[in-house]
N, C-alpha and C positions, 0 to 999 in steps of 0.2 A: 692488322688489323682481322683481316680474314686470318691469319693465325691462330690471333688470339683469342678471338672464339671457337676455331676449331680445339685448342687445346681444353678451354674453360669449359666444351661440352664433350670432351671426349670424343670430337665428331676423326676419323679416319681423315688425314689431307697426305701429300706427295709432300717431301721438300724441296721439292724441284719446282714444286709454282713462286718457292720465293724467295726473294734474295739481299741475301748475308749481307748484311753492313759491316764496318767496323766499330767499336762500340763509340760509345760517344762522352767522351773526356769532361765534366763541368767544373770547374776550378770554382772555391769556397773564396767569394770574393772579402777584402776586408771591411769590417765595421767600421769604418772615419770616420760618423759620425759618432761611433762608442767610448773607441781609442782617446781620441784625438783634444785636449784640452781647444779654451777655445782660441788662446794667440796661436797654436798648429791648424786650427780648423781655416782661423782667415789667416792666415799665413800660408799654405798650400792651396786652399779652394774661395777665396780672397769675402767670405759671409762667413758674421760673425754665424753661433748656433741660433738666435731667438732671427735673424732674418731667413734662414736655412727653413727653418722649422716654418716660418708665416710663408715661404715660400712653396712648401710641400703641401699646408695646407690646403691651396687658394689652387693651385691645380692639379688639382685629384680630380676631378669635376669636369675642366675647364680646355679638354684637350680640341684642337679644331685639326679641323681636314688643313691640307697647306692653299692656298689663293696664289690666284693667276694675279697678282697687284697691277700689269700695267691694263689686262684686260676692263677692271673693277676704273681704274680710274679714265680709261677708254667709256667704262660703260653709265661716267657718273656719278659710279659712287663712293666719293669721297670729296664734291660739293665743288664750289667752289678752292679747294685744297690743291699747290702746286706742290712740286718739288725744287728743287736745287737743284743744279746741276753745274759742270765746268766747261768751259770752251771741247769738249774732242762729245761734247751730248749734240741729240741733233731735237733742236726746239722746235716745243711745238705745245696744243692748248695746257697738257698741266708739266712741262718741265722746263722750267726758269734756266738760262743759258747765258752769259756772257754780249754782248751784239761788239762782230768783231773790227766793223768797223764804224767808228762813231761820228754822226753829221751836226749834232743836235746837242746845246744844254739837256736838255731832257735825257738823249740819250746816254752824255758823259752819269748826271748822274742815277740813271737804272745802271747802268756799269760799277759805280760805286758803293751804289744800294748791295748790286748784288753780291760784290768779293766781302761786303761789306760783309752778308752774312752767313756764304764760305767759314769765313775764317771763322764766327764762333762757330760750324758745326768740326770745320778741321780743327779747333784745342778741344772739345770734346772728347773725340777721333784721340787726342795725344791725351786725356784724361784713365776713358777706356781699353788704350795699349797703357797706360802704367794699371791700371788693375789686374788683365791679362795681358799676361808679357806677350802670349805666344801668336795677339792682335799684331804685337810689334813684331817681332818675329822668322813670319810665317809660319803656316798652318803642318804643312808636308803630310798631308793626308788628299786627297782624289778631290773635284771639285765639288762633284755628287755629294761628298761626305761630309765639304770645309761648307758647308751651305748651314744644318743644320749649327754649326760647331757656330759660325756668324752671331745667329739666331740664338740661340741659347748666350754667348757671353752678353750679348746687345740685353735682354732681358734680365739677365740674375745684374746689371751694374743698373741696371730701373729700378731693380728692388732693391739693391743696394743702398743705390741714390732716398728713396720713399723710408725708406730706414733709416734713414741721417748715419748709416755708415762715413766714418772718414776715409776720404780718397787716400788712398794710398801715394806710398811716395814714391818717384820715378828712380828704379833700380838698373841704374846705371851698369849694372852688375851683371846684367842678362845675357848672357853670350850669345848672340847668333851663329850657326853652328856656318849657315853657308857665305860668310865673313869672312870664316877662318881658311873656307875649303881653298885650293893653288889653282892657277886657271894655270 
């Protein structure tokens, strides 16, 4: 900034005061929305053009800051809502997990209900993975970068469902590169 002001106002400046940096190359990005027809857009991005337009219209002014969901549950921001988890999670006031040992009929009924609820969620994950194969084969990015990808695919899946888009069929031809590696 200092150099730009000095050059702009013809002030004397010392070249030694500035760090020379390598030039930045900005790559032109392909405009997929205009270059692809609706079928190709759905094949590549799993959403139709009308759905993409509605997404763009709805998110332009609604970008929010990230939140700590655990803290929000602990502070009661979600009221009586609970999460359903498997036995790997600790049971607490907002997380329902199966009981390891059932002694009563009520505990057995609780475990059965918990399992039935989790089965619905597992089926949803199957549909989600068929819409976004990257969720089935693995992302191959750092943990820090994987969180936004998971959230983005979940949001896009929900938008596609609300827009009435058909669930893509399972693509059995999706190849998992990790499964092809020899050990």
